[in-house]
Every structure is written in C-alpha cells, then in structure tokens.
N, C-alpha and C positions, 0 to 999 in steps of 0.2 A: 861413832855408832852409838845409838841410844838403846839401852836395855831397860826393860820393864820388870818390876817386881811386885808381887802380892804378898803382904805380910798379914798374919792373923794374930790378934792379941785378945786377951780376955776383956770382958765388959767391966773395965775398971778405969776411970778417968786418969788416975795417976800412972798406970801402966801405959795407957794410950799416949799420954803426954810425953812420957819417957821415950817411947818408940818413935814418935814423930820427931822429937829432938835429935835422937840418934840418926835417923834417916837424913834430916836436914844438915847435921854436922858432917855427914859423909858426902855431902854434895848432891843428894837426891832431891828431886822436885816432887812434892806430893801432888798427885792428880785428883784423888778423891778418897774419902773415908766413908765407909758404909757400915751401918750397924746391922748385924745378922742375928735374927732371933734364934734361940735354941731350937733344934729340931726335935719335934715330938711326934712319935708315930701314931698314937691313938687319939689323944685329945688335943685338938688344935688350940683350944683355949689356953693350954699350958704354955704354948709358944708366946702368947701375948703376956702372960704373967711371969714367965721365967726370964732368966738372964740369957744373954747371947754372947756375941763376940764382935770385934771390929775387924773389918778387912781394909787394909790400906794399900792403895795402888799408887806406885811411884815410878819415876823414871830417872835414869842417871846416864850421863854421857861417859862412855868408856873408850879408851884408846884401843886400837886394833893391834 
C-alpha cells in the first residue's frame, strides 16, 4: 500500500535539505516540493517580499 505525506518546513535551504534527506533515508519518494508564500491578509505585496515555507509531497510503500 502506498501512503502519501505532506510535510511543511520553513523557508530555509538548510532545513529543506535536511528534511529531504530524512525522507529519502526513510525510503520515501519525493514527488514535488512547492514554495508557499507567507499569507498576508491586507497587503498582497507583503507576500511577494516576505518569506514563506516549503511543502514537500512524498510517498512511501508501507506493509499492511
């Protein structure tokens, strides 16, 4: 059976690299990495200028 996971990590390349390495070492297959801008309620320009986070979608084969 295949299980899918979504992990979110801060907008920091070192943390992203560590998270990807951890997932790969556990046998997960990375499907996609998305950068998500910070949510800003009033001024959308702030979303472009601000930091965000990364969403990592992965899958892993698990025994039943």
